[in-house]
Backbone bond lengths (Angstrom), bond angles and torsions (degrees), N, CA, C in turn:
res aa  C-N    CA-C-N  psi(-1)  N-CA   C-N-CA  omega(-1)  CA-C   N-CA-C  phi
1 X - - - 1.404 - - 1.498 117.78 -
2 X 1.206 136.53 127.38 1.513 131.70 -177.24 1.599 106.25 -66.16
3 X 1.409 111.36 143.43 1.467 114.02 176.03 1.590 111.76 -73.98
4 X 1.238 116.80 -178.65 1.431 118.53 -172.14 1.544 114.22 -74.95
5 X 1.402 114.62 -21.32 1.406 116.03 177.20 1.537 108.86 -81.25
6 X 1.264 123.37 -29.24 1.441 129.22 173.09 1.480 104.75 -66.05
7 X 1.363 124.11 -47.24 1.313 121.22 178.91 1.542 117.73 -62.77
8 X 1.254 113.25 -41.67 1.460 119.75 171.75 1.456 116.74 -53.43
9 X 1.347 110.82 -48.31 1.573 118.86 177.99 1.444 114.06 -66.06
10 X 1.321 120.06 -35.09 1.469 124.66 176.19 1.597 104.05 -66.83
11 X 1.351 121.74 -46.44 1.332 127.54 -176.01 1.685 109.15 -60.50
12 X 1.316 106.34 -45.37 1.546 115.01 175.58 1.492 116.32 -60.77
13 X 1.359 114.42 -35.19 1.469 123.24 -179.92 1.474 111.19 -69.45
14 X 1.436 115.10 -42.37 1.315 120.21 173.62 1.485 116.39 -58.86
15 X 1.241 114.71 -50.00 1.489 128.91 178.13 1.552 107.88 -55.82
16 X 1.224 115.54 -54.02 1.552 116.48 -178.18 1.421 112.22 -60.28
17 X 1.380 113.63 -44.60 1.562 122.76 177.75 1.482 109.10 -54.11
18 X 1.263 115.17 -51.13 1.567 121.55 -174.44 1.528 107.70 -62.53
19 X 1.409 118.92 -51.65 1.418 120.32 178.51 1.542 112.84 -59.40
20 X 1.353 116.45 -43.61 1.531 115.72 -177.51 1.553 105.65 -70.54
21 X 1.199 124.87 -32.84 1.445 123.59 174.42 1.591 113.69 -64.22
22 X 1.308 115.85 -44.46 1.428 120.70 179.50 1.613 108.08 -66.73
23 X 1.316 118.32 -41.18 1.424 115.51 -177.35 1.539 111.76 -76.41
24 X 1.275 118.60 -31.69 1.583 118.04 169.03 1.451 113.79 -58.88
25 X 1.418 118.18 -40.37 1.395 123.82 179.53 1.487 113.21 -63.19
26 X 1.448 110.85 -41.44 1.480 116.54 -175.33 1.654 114.24 -73.17
27 X 1.274 112.41 -18.59 1.491 115.75 -178.10 1.533 105.18 -70.37
28 X 1.426 105.20 160.89 1.481 113.57 176.20 1.359 117.04 -69.68
29 X 1.375 124.42 -37.30 1.347 128.95 -180.00 1.573 110.16 -77.57
30 X 1.277 112.07 178.21 1.508 117.02 -179.14 1.518 106.40 -104.67
31 X 1.345 117.86 57.88 1.378 121.16 173.03 1.413 118.27 -80.57
32 X 1.250 121.16 138.86 1.502 121.01 175.13 1.565 105.96 -128.34
33 X 1.378 108.69 159.73 1.541 111.81 -177.03 1.528 107.18 -112.08
34 X 1.216 116.90 150.87 1.467 125.19 -173.33 1.526 106.65 -98.71
35 X 1.349 109.85 159.89 1.487 118.87 -179.98 1.534 106.80 -65.74
36 X 1.343 120.18 -26.19 1.428 119.66 -178.94 1.527 105.08 -79.91
37 X 1.202 123.41 -34.63 1.511 122.34 176.61 1.512 110.77 -61.51
38 X 1.396 115.42 -50.45 1.490 122.68 177.13 1.580 110.79 -56.69
39 X 1.288 116.87 -40.00 1.514 117.08 176.41 1.518 109.09 -67.50
40 X 1.245 117.25 -42.78 1.411 120.52 -174.33 1.593 112.02 -62.55
41 X 1.424 106.76 -46.83 1.548 116.48 178.37 1.537 110.12 -64.36
42 X 1.280 117.15 -42.81 1.499 120.90 179.62 1.597 107.57 -61.87
43 X 1.267 120.92 -44.52 1.504 124.93 -177.10 1.569 104.39 -64.77
44 X 1.294 113.74 -38.75 1.643 115.76 178.69 1.598 109.50 -62.52
45 X 1.265 113.46 -50.86 1.426 121.28 -179.05 1.429 112.65 -60.09
46 X 1.389 113.82 -39.46 1.573 117.43 -179.04 1.507 108.94 -70.02
47 X 1.350 122.30 -31.15 1.405 122.94 178.16 1.520 111.80 -75.28
48 X 1.316 118.55 -36.84 1.406 129.76 174.42 1.668 106.04 -60.98
49 X 1.190 117.23 -45.64 1.543 118.26 -178.90 1.535 110.55 -68.37
50 X 1.365 112.53 -37.96 1.629 115.98 172.12 1.517 109.87 -61.19
51 X 1.271 122.51 -41.75 1.495 123.59 178.98 1.496 112.91 -65.60
52 X 1.449 110.03 -45.07 1.494 113.98 174.25 1.466 115.38 -57.29
53 X 1.302 115.09 -46.06 1.440 119.56 174.59 1.576 114.34 -46.50
54 X 1.304 111.74 -51.89 1.412 116.99 179.30 1.520 110.76 -60.89
55 X 1.270 119.89 -43.18 1.401 126.40 178.99 1.515 110.54 -57.88
56 X 1.308 122.09 -52.12 1.308 120.81 -175.86 1.562 114.07 -72.38
57 X 1.193 116.98 -30.22 1.500 124.29 166.66 1.655 110.34 -55.05
58 X 1.303 112.33 -47.01 1.418 111.97 -178.11 1.383 116.43 -74.27
59 X 1.492 116.38 -32.83 1.538 119.39 169.93 1.457 111.81 -57.18
60 X 1.356 112.50 -41.08 1.521 113.33 -172.93 1.659 106.12 -68.45
61 X 1.483 115.15 -45.56 1.339 111.19 -178.36 1.435 114.86 -68.42
62 X 1.376 124.34 -18.46 1.522 125.15 167.51 1.463 110.23 -62.31
63 X 1.384 114.89 -34.91 1.477 116.28 175.52 1.535 117.45 -78.99
64 X 1.423 109.46 5.53 1.556 115.93 -174.79 1.506 109.45 63.49
65 X 1.243 117.36 44.88 1.516 123.96 178.63 1.421 112.83 -134.52
66 X 1.333 114.58 144.02 1.507 117.73 175.92 1.579 110.13 -97.25
67 X 1.256 119.36 4.37 1.415 124.82 -173.26 1.525 106.58 -116.87
68 X 1.333 117.02 127.30 1.419 124.16 179.30 1.600 103.52 -82.69
69 X 1.344 107.41 129.53 1.496 111.22 175.60 1.523 113.99 -122.36
70 X 1.309 118.83 -179.80 1.465 123.65 -171.70 1.534 108.93 -59.50
71 X 1.186 118.72 -37.63 1.467 126.00 178.49 1.475 113.28 -57.07
72 X 1.372 115.97 -35.68 1.429 119.12 179.42 1.510 110.70 -74.07
73 X 1.329 116.49 -32.99 1.549 119.08 179.10 1.479 106.26 -72.82
74 X 1.382 117.12 -34.00 1.440 115.28 178.38 1.476 118.13 -64.81
75 X 1.281 106.54 -34.00 1.545 113.79 175.81 1.430 113.14 -61.14
76 X 1.331 120.22 -29.78 1.475 123.44 179.80 1.445 106.60 -73.44
77 X 1.212 123.92 -30.60 1.333 129.07 -176.26 1.570 119.79 -90.36
78 X 1.427 112.55 -1.23 1.362 120.32 -172.14 1.520 112.27 -62.25
79 X 1.204 126.58 -24.69 1.543 135.74 177.62 1.439 110.64 -72.76
80 X 1.341 117.52 -25.42 1.548 120.73 -171.45 1.547 102.60 -113.35
81 X 1.197 116.39 96.61 1.361 123.21 -173.81 1.574 113.47 -61.02
82 X 1.385 115.18 -39.66 1.469 117.65 -178.59 1.549 107.84 -71.09
83 X 1.230 117.00 -40.06 1.526 122.14 -179.42 1.498 106.29 -65.54
84 X 1.278 122.22 -41.10 1.507 123.43 -176.32 1.492 109.09 -68.66
85 X 1.435 113.07 -42.34 1.518 114.98 176.37 1.431 115.80 -63.22
86 X 1.478 115.73 -36.19 1.543 113.18 175.75 1.457 111.43 -68.37
87 X 1.296 117.00 -39.68 1.489 120.61 -179.23 1.574 110.72 -59.12
88 X 1.332 112.81 -42.01 1.418 117.86 -177.43 1.579 107.15 -67.05
89 X 1.239 115.77 -48.29 1.586 122.84 171.77 1.421 113.08 -43.88
90 X 1.373 117.59 -56.88 1.412 123.56 -177.42 1.583 113.54 -63.83
91 X 1.330 111.06 -37.65 1.456 113.28 -179.51 1.450 107.74 -65.58
92 X 1.400 121.51 -48.78 1.471 125.57 177.62 1.645 110.29 -54.23
93 X 1.178 117.17 -37.22 1.571 123.02 -178.10 1.522 102.17 -62.52
94 X 1.330 119.31 -51.28 1.484 131.86 -169.14 1.498 105.95 -65.58
95 X 1.400 119.77 -48.40 1.343 121.35 175.01 1.540 117.04 -67.93
96 X 1.292 117.06 -30.42 1.447 119.23 173.86 1.577 113.03 -70.70
97 X 1.292 116.35 -40.17 1.433 122.33 179.26 1.700 109.01 -68.07
98 X 1.394 113.29 -36.24 1.529 114.95 174.17 1.450 111.20 -67.96
99 X 1.361 120.01 -38.71 1.404 119.33 175.03 1.510 112.54 -64.62
100 X 1.064 124.43 -44.14 1.486 132.40 -178.95 1.609 106.27 -61.79
101 X 1.297 117.86 -46.03 1.487 120.49 172.23 1.492 115.85 -58.62
102 X 1.336 109.79 -45.71 1.535 116.48 176.64 1.406 115.29 -61.07
103 X 1.392 118.04 -35.34 1.519 120.03 175.61 1.471 109.42 -72.71
104 X 1.337 119.84 -40.88 1.446 122.64 173.62 1.420 117.66 -48.18
105 X 1.355 108.76 -52.24 1.524 119.55 -176.79 1.543 112.41 -66.68
106 X 1.337 119.51 -38.51 1.451 127.04 -178.22 1.415 116.13 -62.33
């Protein structure tokens, strides 16, 4: 049975392949993506995830915490304004939904 890392890499490969296929179909030209491209892109994304994991762990440690929190992930996105804004929007939506649910239950 494959270990969790192999399962995650397989799931990532499938997701990257699906997204790449969708994007190539949406484009005006008739560009298709090869299996080698998907494998290379998946490998790159996996390495980026490993780097990000270290970054968020270091950000948490800098806060004297052993728990990674949303703020740590936001720090990783700080140089990509569009990504940071989207993450903040999604977080606000989740918080609003949680508050609404808490009021409903109370």
